[in-house]
Residue, then its C-alpha position, 0 to 999 in steps of 0.5 A: x500037321x507038320x512033321x520035320x526030320x533031317x538026314x545025318x549031317x553029312x547029307x543034304x538037309x531033308x525036311x519032310x512036311x505033311x499038311x492036313x486038309x486045308x491044302x491037300x489034294x483031296x479032303x482028308x489026305x496028307x501032302x508030303x513035301x521034301x525040302x532038300x538043301x540048306x536054303x529053306x526058301x529054295x527048298x520050299x519052292x522046289x518042293x511045291x513045284x514038284x507037288x504041282x508037276x506030279x499032280x499032288x497039288x491040283x489046279x485051284x488047290x488052296x495053300x495055307x497063309x504064309x503065317x500059318x505055313x511059317x508057324x507050322x514049319x518053324x521058319x520065318x513068315x517072310x521066307x514063305x511069303x517070298x517063296x510064294x511070290x516067286x512061284x506066282x511070278x513063275x506062273x505056278x501059283x496065283x494070288x489076289x489081294x485079300x484072297x488065298x494063294x492057290x495053284x494056278x489053273x494052267x500050272x504044268x503037271x505031269x502024270x504020276x510015275x513009279x520012276x524018280x522024276x528029274x527036277x526041272x525048272x520051267x523054261x519060258x519061251x520069252x525072257x525079259x528078266x533083268x540082270x543078264x546080257x545077250x550071251x549069244x553075243x559073246x565074242x568067241x573068235x576074239x576071245x579065242x585069239x586072246x586065249x592063244x596070245x595069253x597062253x603063248x606069253x604066259x610065264x611058267x609060274x602062271x600054271x602053279x598055285x594062283x596068287x589070292x589077289x589075282x594074276x599081275x597081268x590082269x591087275x595091271x590091265x584093270x588098273x589102266x582100263x578102269x582109270x581110263x573108262x570109269x575114273x577109278x584111281x587105283x594101283x594094281x596092288x589095291x585090286x583083288x580078282x574075285x569070282x563075281x560081285x557076290x563073291x567079292x561081297x562075301x570076302x568083304x563081309x568076312x573082313x568086316x565081321x572080324x573087325x567087329x562091324x557085322x552090318x552093311x546097309x543096302x538100298x531099299x531096292x536091290x538084288x535079293x541074292x546079295x542080301x541073302x548071301x550077306x545074311x547067310x554070312x552073318x551080316x545085317x543089312x538095314x535098308x537105305x531108302x531110295x527116291x528119284x535122286x537115288x539112295x537117301x544117304x543122309x539117313x544112313x544107319x550106324x553101319x560099318x559099310x554101305x552098298x550102293x549102285x550110284x551110277x545106275x541104281x538097281x533096279x530103279x535106274x536113277x543116278x545118285x545126285x551129285x550132292x548125295x555123292x558128296x554126302x556119302x563120302x563125307x559120311x565115310x570120312x567122318x565115321x570111318x565107314x566104307x562105301x561099296x560101289x557096285x558098278x554093275x553096268x557102268x560101261x553102258x550109258x546111252x544119252x550122255x557121257x558115263x557118270x564117273x565112278x564114285x570111287x574117284x572122289x575118295x579112294x581111301x573110303x570107297x571100294x569099287x566092285x566091278x564084273x565082266x558079267x554084263x559086258x561079256x557073260x556071267x558064265x565067266x565068273x570074273x569080277x574085281x574089287x578095287x579097295x582102299x589100301x587099309x582093307x585090300x590086304x585083309x580081303x586078299x588074306x581072307x580070299x587065300x584062306x577060302x581058296x576061291x580063285x578065278x581061273x588063271x587062264x581066264x585071267x590071262x585071257x582077260x588081260x590079253x583081251x583088254x590090252x589088244x583093244x578087243x574089250x573096248x571094241x566089244x563094249x562099243x558094239x554092244x552099247x549100240x545093240x542095246x541102245x537100239x533095243x532100248x529105243x525099240x522098247x520105248x517106241x513099242x510101249x508108247x504105241x501099245x501101252x501109252x499110259x505106262x511110264x518108262x524110267x531108267x532109260x539113260x543107261x544099263x540093260x533094263x528099264x522100269x515100267x511103272x504100272x497103275x497101282x495094284x496091277x503088278x501081280x496081275x501083269x506078272x501072272x499074265x506074263x507067265x501065261x504068255x510064256x514070258x519071264x519078267x520081274x516085278x519091282x516087288x522081287x527087289x524090295x527090301x523086306x523092311x521097305x514099304x511098297x511105294x509103287x507097282x512096276x515091271x523091271x524089263x531087261x532088254x539085254x537078255x534075249x538073243x537077236x532072234x528072240x528079241x522081237x517075239x519077247x517085245x511082242x509078248x510084253x506088249x500083249x500083257x501090259x494094261 
């Protein structure tokens, strides 16, 4: 039995759920879960965590199938399945092929209390999740110097209401830096500063919707957060297959745009084959479509010169999305869009409507940081640090797990460690027992894409220098 209710529109969504015998803490009891917030998957995950923490769901308790729970709640089966998969990865649940999903025997629980309990996420001792840099290496002293220079040189109008495109000082510096390091062809008025790539995608999605193109094709493996945010914005995201040569762009659907990671496909790590680079640009010219190039880690290439930006082939049909998240820190919330003139103005207008602007001071500081050469120096230092870690990771895996196949080595902050078929879920679960946070490849697979391999996506940029050795040792313990 499931009961659903909501608070008044001014408050957060509240879903109150009561599920009978099959997954209650004891036969005949009801289990009540509160799903708070507008996003059902996150709400369901947090409600289940809370039920486990407080002992209302005991170790070994059986959960209903994703189909059953989805039907009871009136939500998509995939939403429940994704919530279960993430909780398995975090160590709260266990799942085996052909068997029911159950509460993990070592899941963290807490005694009941009459006082409200704070909602806390488990923090793993070791973290090898992908998508994060070593934030402990943020160049604090150089950034402080750049801030002082920026404040001293800032004109008075910098402290008024910001321009939707961004500060001209930063736009000018970015145009020069991206041309020099990534082969991007752009004038400052083609750049729009945003609060990270996800924010930039939402701005582009709004423009495409208004132009009657509510569809952005995405790679079959990629960030779920991008797909989810686009779906929230009313954008369809059909999948483009990915193989050993990158996205299979000769199979593009009839979308108005396609989002690619051509320099270093995320998370498989392959570069888009030169022939396919030409193919996708030809597609955009022929159809009037827009190619969106997410260059999330283009600065970090180790074994040969960086692959130039796809945007350089045709600035009229390729938009370039960049960010300071990998090079500096995601906490800065600073990204940029380099767009064809036919769409740059529309994106800036939409950004002005929503009034979501990156900090003016951060923009001025970033401009000073680039112009002084500090950004280049930081990139070079981090490139050496990450290359050493990559080499240590490869050597450790060769010694402790010689059967593991490691790919995606030439660039970025992560590698793909392929596993024997059927091992991914067990290894992710085993990692949780070692207090190691890792992502399985399944976490990045498009719902419409078929599973074609088992693998771990290992982010070697995430740990601090002092934590790196311990994380590497924990990984070696869990690999088959």
